[in-house]
DODREN-957511 format. One line per field, with one value per residue (C-alpha): residue in three letters; z, x, y; residue number from 1. Coordinates in pm, whole numbers, plus 32768, in hexadecimal, padded with zeros to 4 digits. Each point is the difference from the previous one (the first is absolute). Last residue first. Layout:
% DODREN-957511
resn [ALA | ...] .
zz [Z | ...] .
xx [X | ...] .
yy [Y | ...] .
resi [NUM | ...] .
END
This chain:
% DODREN-957511
resn [PRO | CYS | VAL | PHE | HIS | ALA | THR | GLN | GLY | ASP | ASN | MET | LEU | ALA | ALA | PRO | MET | GLN | THR | SER | LYS | SER | HIS | ASP | PRO | SER | ILE | CYS | ALA | TRP | GLN | VAL | TYR | MET | MET | PRO | PRO | ASN | LEU | PRO | HIS | ALA | ALA | GLY | ILE | ASP | ALA | LEU | HIS | LEU | THR | PHE | VAL | CYS | ASP | ARG | LYS | GLY | VAL | CYS | GLN | ALA | THR | PHE | ILE | SER | LYS | ALA | LYS | ASP | TYR | SER | VAL | GLY | PHE | MET | ASP | VAL | ASN | ALA | VAL | ALA | SER | ILE | VAL | PRO | LEU | SER | ALA | ALA | PRO | ASN | ALA | ALA | ALA | ALA | GLN | PRO | CYS | SER | ILE | THR | LEU | PRO | HIS | GLY | GLU | ASP | VAL | SER | ALA | LEU | PRO | GLN | ALA | LEU | GLY | SER | CYS | ASN | PHE | SER | ILE | TRP | LEU | LYS | LYS | PRO | HIS | MET | PRO | ALA | LEU | ASP | GLY | PHE | HIS | GLN | ASN | ASP | ALA | PRO | VAL | THR | CYS | SER | THR | GLN | GLY | GLN | CYS | MET | ASN | THR | VAL | MET | SER | ASN | VAL | PRO | GLY | GLN | GLN | PRO | PRO | LEU | HIS | GLY | VAL | ASP | ALA | PRO | PRO | MET | LYS | PRO | ASP | ASP | LYS | ALA | GLY | TYR | ALA | ALA | PHE | GLN | ILE | GLY | ILE | THR | GLY | ALA | ALA | ALA | PRO | ASN | ALA | GLY | LEU | ALA | LEU | GLY | MET | ALA | THR | ALA | ALA | ALA | LEU | LEU | SER | THR | LEU | THR | LYS | LYS | MET] .
zz [6958 | 7F5A | 7EB5 | 7EC7 | 7EBF | 7EB4 | 7ED4 | 7EB0 | 7F36 | 7FBC | 805B | 815F | 80C3 | 816A | 80F7 | 80E0 | 8169 | 810C | 815F | 8109 | 8178 | 812B | 7F30 | 8107 | 7EEE | 7F75 | 7EA9 | 7EC1 | 7EFF | 7EA8 | 7EC9 | 7EF7 | 7EA7 | 7EED | 7E8D | 7F03 | 7EA3 | 7EFA | 7ECD | 80DE | 80DC | 80F8 | 8161 | 8073 | 8129 | 7FAA | 7E96 | 8074 | 808B | 80E4 | 80A1 | 8174 | 80C0 | 817B | 8135 | 815B | 7FD5 | 8090 | 7EA7 | 7EEA | 7F4B | 8080 | 8012 | 7E94 | 7F8C | 80BC | 7F83 | 7E98 | 8037 | 807C | 7ED1 | 802D | 7EC3 | 8006 | 7E8A | 8068 | 80D1 | 8178 | 8116 | 8159 | 815D | 800F | 8139 | 8006 | 8145 | 8110 | 80F9 | 8164 | 7FBA | 7FBE | 816B | 7FF6 | 8135 | 7F6C | 7EC6 | 80D3 | 7FEC | 7EA5 | 7F92 | 7FBE | 7F02 | 8030 | 7EFB | 8061 | 7EF1 | 7F65 | 7EDD | 7F74 | 80B0 | 7FBB | 8085 | 7F35 | 8059 | 8124 | 7FF1 | 8119 | 80D3 | 8144 | 7F52 | 7ECE | 7F78 | 7EC7 | 803C | 7EF2 | 8033 | 7EF8 | 7F72 | 7F30 | 7F2D | 8016 | 80B2 | 7FF9 | 813B | 80DE | 814C | 80B9 | 8147 | 7FB1 | 7E91 | 805B | 8016 | 8173 | 807D | 80E1 | 8099 | 8075 | 8099 | 8025 | 7FBB | 7EFB | 7FEB | 8055 | 7FCB | 7EB9 | 7F87 | 804A | 7F5F | 7EBF | 7FE1 | 8048 | 7EE8 | 7F04 | 7F86 | 7F9D | 7F16 | 8099 | 7F77 | 80B9 | 7FCE | 7E92 | 7F75 | 80AD | 805C | 7F4B | 7EC4 | 7F1E | 80B6 | 7FDD | 8175 | 8055 | 812F | 8141 | 8024 | 8105 | 7FF2 | 8092 | 8152 | 8100 | 80D0 | 812B | 803A | 803F | 8016 | 7EA9 | 7F6A | 7FCD | 7F41 | 7F39 | 7F1A | 7FC5 | 7FC8 | 7F06 | 7F41 | 7FE6 | 7F6D | 7F04 | 7F9F | 7FCB | 7F39 | 7F22 | 7FBF | 7FB4 | 7F0B | 7F51 | 7FD8 | 7F73 | 7EF7] .
xx [ED22 | 7F56 | 7F69 | 7FDD | 7F9F | 802E | 7F0F | 8058 | 7EE9 | 80D2 | 816E | 806C | 8146 | 7FF4 | 8115 | 8093 | 7F8F | 8088 | 7FB4 | 7F75 | 8009 | 7F8A | 7EEF | 7EFB | 7F37 | 8133 | 8076 | 802E | 8091 | 7FAE | 809B | 7EF6 | 8093 | 7F10 | 8043 | 7FB4 | 7F95 | 810C | 7F4B | 7F37 | 7EE0 | 7FB6 | 7FB6 | 7E98 | 8025 | 7EE3 | 8072 | 8158 | 7F7F | 8103 | 7F8A | 8042 | 7FE9 | 8016 | 806E | 804C | 7F0C | 801F | 8053 | 7F80 | 7ED0 | 7FC4 | 8174 | 8031 | 7EF0 | 807E | 8168 | 7F88 | 7F32 | 8143 | 80C0 | 8164 | 80C9 | 8153 | 7FFE | 7FDB | 7EC9 | 800B | 7F36 | 809E | 8021 | 7EBA | 7FC9 | 7F98 | 7FC2 | 80D2 | 7F58 | 7FD1 | 7E96 | 7FA1 | 7FCF | 7EF2 | 7FE9 | 80ED | 7F1D | 7EF4 | 80B6 | 7F93 | 80A4 | 7F28 | 7FB0 | 7EE4 | 7FB0 | 7F18 | 7F10 | 7FF3 | 80E2 | 7FE7 | 80B9 | 812B | 80CB | 810A | 7FF7 | 80E2 | 8177 | 8088 | 8106 | 7F47 | 7EC9 | 805D | 7F7C | 7FA1 | 7F06 | 7F33 | 7F1E | 7F17 | 7F9A | 7EE9 | 809F | 7FA7 | 814B | 8103 | 80EB | 7EF0 | 80AF | 8049 | 7F3E | 7EF0 | 7FFD | 7F70 | 803B | 7FEA | 80F1 | 7F99 | 8117 | 801B | 8119 | 80D3 | 8174 | 7FE9 | 7E98 | 7FEE | 816C | 800C | 7EC4 | 8088 | 8156 | 7F60 | 7F1E | 811D | 80D3 | 7EE7 | 803B | 8167 | 7F81 | 805E | 813E | 804B | 7E98 | 802A | 7E9F | 7F70 | 7E86 | 7FB7 | 80D3 | 7ED6 | 7F43 | 7E8F | 7FC8 | 80AE | 80E8 | 8062 | 812F | 8082 | 8138 | 8093 | 7F60 | 804D | 7EE2 | 8017 | 7FCA | 8170 | 80C5 | 8066 | 813B | 8139 | 8102 | 7F10 | 7FAC | 8163 | 8059 | 7EEA | 805F | 8159 | 7F7A | 7F2E | 812F | 80D7 | 7EEC | 7FDC | 8178 | 8009 | 7ED8 | 80A7 | 8151 | 7F62 | 7F49] .
yy [CE97 | 8137 | 7FBC | 80DC | 7F4B | 80CC | 8009 | 808D | 80B5 | 8137 | 7FB4 | 7FAA | 8025 | 7F7C | 8075 | 7EF2 | 8027 | 80E8 | 7F6D | 80E8 | 7FB0 | 80CC | 80A6 | 7F9B | 7F56 | 7F4D | 8057 | 7F4B | 80FA | 807F | 80A5 | 7FCC | 8067 | 804C | 7FEF | 8110 | 7FB4 | 8018 | 807C | 80F0 | 7F8E | 810A | 7F9E | 8038 | 7F0B | 7F24 | 7FF5 | 7FA0 | 7EB6 | 7F5A | 7EBF | 7FCB | 7EBE | 8031 | 7F41 | 8097 | 811B | 815E | 8099 | 7F26 | 8074 | 816A | 8042 | 7F83 | 80E1 | 812D | 7FC1 | 7FF4 | 8144 | 80B8 | 7F9D | 8065 | 8042 | 7F6A | 7F85 | 7E8D | 8046 | 8034 | 7F7C | 8037 | 7F7F | 7F2C | 7F3F | 7E90 | 7F51 | 7F56 | 7F1D | 8088 | 8064 | 7E9E | 7FC2 | 8108 | 80E0 | 810D | 8020 | 80AC | 814B | 807F | 8144 | 813D | 810F | 80F5 | 8102 | 811C | 809C | 815C | 7FB7 | 7EA5 | 7ED9 | 7F28 | 7ED0 | 7F4D | 7E9A | 7F96 | 7FB2 | 7F2E | 80BA | 7FCD | 807E | 80D4 | 8151 | 80AF | 811B | 80C3 | 8129 | 807C | 8145 | 8096 | 811A | 8175 | 804E | 7EE2 | 8008 | 808D | 7FD8 | 7EC7 | 8010 | 80F6 | 7F88 | 7EBD | 7E85 | 7FC1 | 7EF1 | 7EDC | 7F2A | 7E99 | 7F2D | 813A | 800E | 8102 | 808E | 816D | 805F | 7F47 | 809A | 815C | 7FB8 | 7F75 | 811D | 80F9 | 7F5E | 7FF3 | 816A | 7F96 | 7EE7 | 7EAE | 7F77 | 7EA7 | 7FB3 | 7FE2 | 7FAE | 813B | 7FD7 | 80DA | 8046 | 7FD5 | 811C | 7FB7 | 7FC8 | 8145 | 7FF3 | 7F6C | 7F1B | 7F13 | 7F23 | 7ECD | 801F | 7EE1 | 7F9D | 7F15 | 7E88 | 7FAF | 8133 | 809D | 7F85 | 80E0 | 7F31 | 7F39 | 811D | 805F | 7E92 | 7FD4 | 8132 | 7F8C | 7EB9 | 80C2 | 80C5 | 7ED0 | 7F56 | 8138 | 8011 | 7E8D | 801C | 8129 | 7F5E | 7EC0 | 80DC] .
resi [217 | 216 | 215 | 214 | 213 | 212 | 211 | 210 | 209 | 208 | 207 | 206 | 205 | 204 | 203 | 202 | 201 | 200 | 199 | 198 | 197 | 196 | 195 | 194 | 193 | 192 | 191 | 190 | 189 | 188 | 187 | 186 | 185 | 184 | 183 | 182 | 181 | 180 | 179 | 178 | 177 | 176 | 175 | 174 | 173 | 172 | 171 | 170 | 169 | 168 | 167 | 166 | 165 | 164 | 163 | 162 | 161 | 160 | 159 | 158 | 157 | 156 | 155 | 154 | 153 | 152 | 151 | 150 | 149 | 148 | 147 | 146 | 145 | 144 | 143 | 142 | 141 | 140 | 139 | 138 | 137 | 136 | 135 | 134 | 133 | 132 | 131 | 130 | 129 | 128 | 127 | 126 | 125 | 124 | 123 | 122 | 121 | 120 | 119 | 118 | 117 | 116 | 115 | 114 | 113 | 112 | 111 | 110 | 109 | 108 | 107 | 106 | 105 | 104 | 103 | 102 | 101 | 100 | 99 | 98 | 97 | 96 | 95 | 94 | 93 | 92 | 91 | 90 | 89 | 88 | 87 | 86 | 85 | 84 | 83 | 82 | 81 | 80 | 79 | 78 | 77 | 76 | 75 | 74 | 73 | 72 | 71 | 70 | 69 | 68 | 67 | 66 | 65 | 64 | 63 | 62 | 61 | 60 | 59 | 58 | 57 | 56 | 55 | 54 | 53 | 52 | 51 | 50 | 49 | 48 | 47 | 46 | 45 | 44 | 43 | 42 | 41 | 40 | 39 | 38 | 37 | 36 | 35 | 34 | 33 | 32 | 31 | 30 | 29 | 28 | 27 | 26 | 25 | 24 | 23 | 22 | 21 | 20 | 19 | 18 | 17 | 16 | 15 | 14 | 13 | 12 | 11 | 10 | 9 | 8 | 7 | 6 | 5 | 4 | 3 | 2 | 1] .
END
């Protein structure tokens, strides 16, 4: 068990270093992944963004070319741009992105509609904008399985704040409850809005129903 937890922590830390090494410019979009496919496909959007299905490579590249480095971007969700990857099925476009390295909620739109993603610029005029805020690096359970929904829930509640209390509810995530229920790691950092400074914080490990307090100094 100790060896497994140590390996996961090392992997999450390495992931954080890789993400922080190439930050997006302040106030601009950084594309994490984009996918277009059937709404009823359980693999969409992909949980493991490091291994997008082959047919999603062109979709990801097209959205990256359209939006990377922009403050705002509108992407049409239609077969004309991405091809009919799921004939006879209603489709959807998903875009995962960050603003200045800070993760944003997963954006999506049904086929036939445009999807606009944008990064706020007004924060620069706020004196509090110079203070560090929470940034999620990775959320991993003790068995090494990434829960995309867990990260989305944590992102919605805590990312971009300086102080956040988070309680893990496995029922909200849809995680299975075997004899040994999964635990969730939250590997996180405190990051300045312009991404000029990032401080790796101690990882939090939570069981179902446990609460952790995340605060940036």
